[in-house]
N, C-alpha and C positions, 0 to 999 in steps of 0.2 A: 710727771713728764710733761714736756711742752706740747702746745697745740700744734696740729698739722696745718701748715700753710697751704691754702687752696687758691687756685685760680679757676674762675667759672668761665667756661667756653660756650658762648651762646647766651645772650641776655634777652631772650624772648620770653614767652609765657612761662615755661618751666624753669629756665635759668633764673629769671627774676624772682619766681616763687621760692626757689631754694635760697636765694640771697636774702630775701626780706621776710620769709615766713618760716623757714626750716632752720637754716644755719645760725641765725641769731640765738636760738635756744641751745646751741651747742658751742658757745663761745669759749668754754673751758677746754674743748677738744679740737675745735675747728676755728681757724682764723682765715678770713677772706682777705687775700692780698690784693686782688683786683679782678677785672673782667676783660674779656675780649669778645667782640662781635664784629662781623663784616659790615653790619648796618651802622652807618655813621650816626643816624638819629638815636639808635639805641645806645651807642657809645656815649653820646652827649648826655642822655638821661642817666646812665650809670655814673658818669663823672659828676653830674649835679647832685647825685645821692652821696657823693663823697668817696667814691671808689677810685682806685688807681686804674688807668686805662692802658691796656697793652695795644700797641699799634699793629702787631702781627702775631700769628701763632708761634712763629719761630722765636719771637721775643719772649713769649711765655716759656717755651721749652728751654731757652738759654738762661733763664733766671734761676740761679742755683738756690735761691731762698724758697722757691716753690717746691713743695714735696708731692703735691697731688693736684689733679685737675678734675673738674666735673664737666663731662661732655653733655651739653643740653642743646644740641643742634638738630637739624633734620636727620632722619634715620639713615639716609644714604652716606652720611659723613662719619658715622660712628666708628666704623672699622679703621679708616685711614687715620683719624685723629687719635684714636685709642692706641693704635700700634706705634705711632710717632711718639706719643707721650711715654709709653712703656720703654721704648728704646732710648729715650732721653733720661731715663732714670726716675720717672714720676710714677706714683700710684694713680689709679684711675677709678673714678665712680662714673658710670655711664647710665644715662637715661635709657628707658626701654621704648621700643624693642631694642635689644642689644645690637642688632644688625639686621640686614635684609634676609638672611638665611643662615642655616646651620654652618655651612662651609665658611662663611665670614667669621662667625663666632669662633670656630676652631682655629682660624688664623690668629685671632686676637689672643686666645688662651695659650696657644703655643708660644707666642712672644712673651706673655706674662710668666710662663713657666721658665722660659729661657733666661729672662732678666731677673727673675725672683721678685718682681714687683706685684703688688696687690691689684687685682682687677675685680670690681664688684658692680653688679647691676642694681639700680635703685628700684627694686620691686616693692614699692611702698605700700601697695594695697594689702599686703599681709598684716598690716597693723590697723586696717579699717575695723571699727567696732562691729559692724554687721557681720563681717567675715569671722571675727573672733567669737561672736555669738554662735554662728553655725559650727565653728570648730569645737566649741564647748558641747553643743548638742551631739555632735558626731562622737565625741569621746565619752560623755557621761551616761549615755543610754537613757536619758530622761523620757524620750518618746520612742524607746526601743532602738533597734538597729536601723539606721537610715539606709533606705534602699533606692531612693530617687531624690536628687537635688536639682532644682531649677534655679539658675542664676541669670538675671537679666538686668541690663541697663537700657533705657529707652528715652529718646528725646524727640523733638520735632523741629530741630534747628539745622538739619542737614550736616554735612561734613564741615568741621570747623577750620578756620585758618586758610592758608594759601597752599603751602607745599603738601598738605595732607590730601589734596585733590590729585596729586601727581604720582603716577605709578612708579617711575624710576627713582623717586625720592622716598619710596616706602610709605606712600599714602594708603588710605583706606582704613576701615574700622576694625578689621581683623588684626592688623598690626598696631592699632591704636588702643581701643578699649579691650579688644580680644586678648591681648597679651596679659592684661591684668586678670581678667576673669579666669583664663586658662591656667595661669600661674597659681591662683587661689585653689582651683579645683585639684590640680596635680599635687600641690603641697598638702592638701587636706586628705586626699584618698591615697593611702599608701599601697597602691596596687598598679601593675602595668595596665596600659590601655589595650583592650582587646579588639574593639571595633569602633569605627567612626563613620557617621553619616552626616552630611553637611550640605548647606545651600548658602550661596552668597547672594546678596541683594544689590541690584543696580537700578532701582526704580527712579533715582534722581538723574540718571543719564550721564554719570561720571565714568571716567576710565578706571576708577578704583571702586571697591565695594563700599556701599553706604550702610551696610549692616550684614549680619550673617546669623545662621542658625546651625548649631552643632548638637548632635545626639551622640553621646560618648558612653560606651559600655566598658567597664573595667573588669579585669579577670576575676575579681572577688565578687562579681555580680552586681555591684552598685552601678546605677545608671545616672547620667548627668545630662541636663539640657542647658546649654549656654547660648544666650541670644543677645545680640546688640542691634538696636534699631535707631535710625535718625529721622524717621518719618512717622513717629507714633504720637498722635495728639492726645491720646490717653495711654496710661502706662499700666502694665501688669506689675505685680509685686517684685521688689528687688530679689527676694528669695521665696521659694515655695518648697518646703521640706517635708517629705513623707517618710515616716518611720513605722515600724511594725506595731507600735503602741501609741501612736499619736501623729499629729500634723502641726507644722508651724508655718506661719506666714509672716515674713518680715517685709513690711511695705516699702521702707525707705532707709536712707542712711541715718536717720534719727531714731531708728529702732522702734518705730510704730509697727503694730501688727498684733497677732494673737497666736496662742499655742493651746491646743486641745489635746488632752491625754486620755486614753482609755482607762477606766477605773478597774477593769478586770473583775467586776462583781458578777456573780453567777445568778443572782436573783433579779435579773433584768428582763422585763417583758419584751416580747418581740415587737419590732417597730410596726406601727399602724400605717396602712397605705395612705398616701396623700395624693391630692389632685395634681396632676402634672400635665398642663395644657388641656387637651381633651381626653386624657386618659388617667389611669391610676398607676402609682408605683409604690412598692414596698422597698425595693432595692435601694432607691435613691431617697427614701425618707430619712429625716434627721434622726440620729440616735436618741434614745430616751435620756432623760436627765440623769438617770442612774448609770448609764453606760459610759458617759464621757464627761469630763469637766475641764473648764478653762483654767490654766495655770500660768503664773508669771514666767517671763523669760529668766533664765539663770544669769547670775553675774558672770561676765566674761571679760577677762583682761589678758593682755599679752604676758606670757610667762617667758618671754625672751626679750633681749635688749632692743632699744630703738635702733634704727638703721645706722645712724652716724656714730653712736656710741660703740656699736659693734665694729664698724669700719675702723674706728680709732684703735680698738683693742686688737683687731686683726693686724694692723700695721705696727703698733707699738709693742704688743704683748704676745703676738703669735696666736691669737684666739681663733676659734673656728668661725668662719663666716656663716651668718644666718641665711643669706642668699648665696647658695653655692652655684658655681658655674655649670656643674653637671645638671642641676635643676633647671637653670636657664636654658640649657641645651635641650632638655626634654620638652620644654614649652615651645621652642623654635621648631623642633621635630613635629610636634602636634599641629602647629600652625601650617607647616608645609603639607602635612597630611590632610588637613582641612581644605587647603587650596586645591590639592590634587583630587580629593574626593568630590568637591563641589564642581 
């Protein structure tokens, strides 16, 4: 079957990343016809790179050779641009967050269902190696049943870019990195959310949050801590995972870290007290060498298609989407719940 002809809407950071880093690997399935951006400087850069330049969004939608558009604009434009494309007979890939709230997403999905065109959100962090490793640990029981997962990203550069500082454009870190980490957590833990406690950070004096902390309890008893910070000059691990038979720390996206597993041996001596400041502790003493051992991380790979291969198969072959709109909706509902709780 022929490749899907795409137009990329928004040639900023993410749009250009798709064009130059993601879509070239999909040239059997995806063909980039051209790009459109309201910024003339970006238009000129795209043209210098050899792309066709559209002078308006209407021109994109009127082009019958274009089957699909990638929406990579500021968040407040996602609904309007997606609905217009769907009504023009185009399939849509939308960057995240899909919209500013659940109600806007519902409007988009209603049009997609009415027109019969495919609408998918690019929740690309489901393919991150660190997340796939946590997913494998959750499924294989190597350190027992996981009962608490801590997921963090932390930096010291403040809120990036320009529009991400603006509330009406969907700025702030909950709608930026939060949408990634919450999607990972909800996709991993197949259980409804029971309770949410949260706090937003405004230490940088912006009108939008510069970070957040969420403590999520699922109905199956699993607890999750999700944290994003932009004023952290030293960082906590990317993941800290507690299981009934071990603990894993994944320090970064390069999968540095360690995993310690309980041996389950019965011939283990009781821990000896250690000096703790000006006192002694047996409770917090390290386990004996026989009680626990360090083990390597398991191999973890995606057992599902890459995003654009899946999108192609959804459009051409009626395949099931990996990123389902009802899953995206659950993430948006959780984000709204965090905003309300905080």
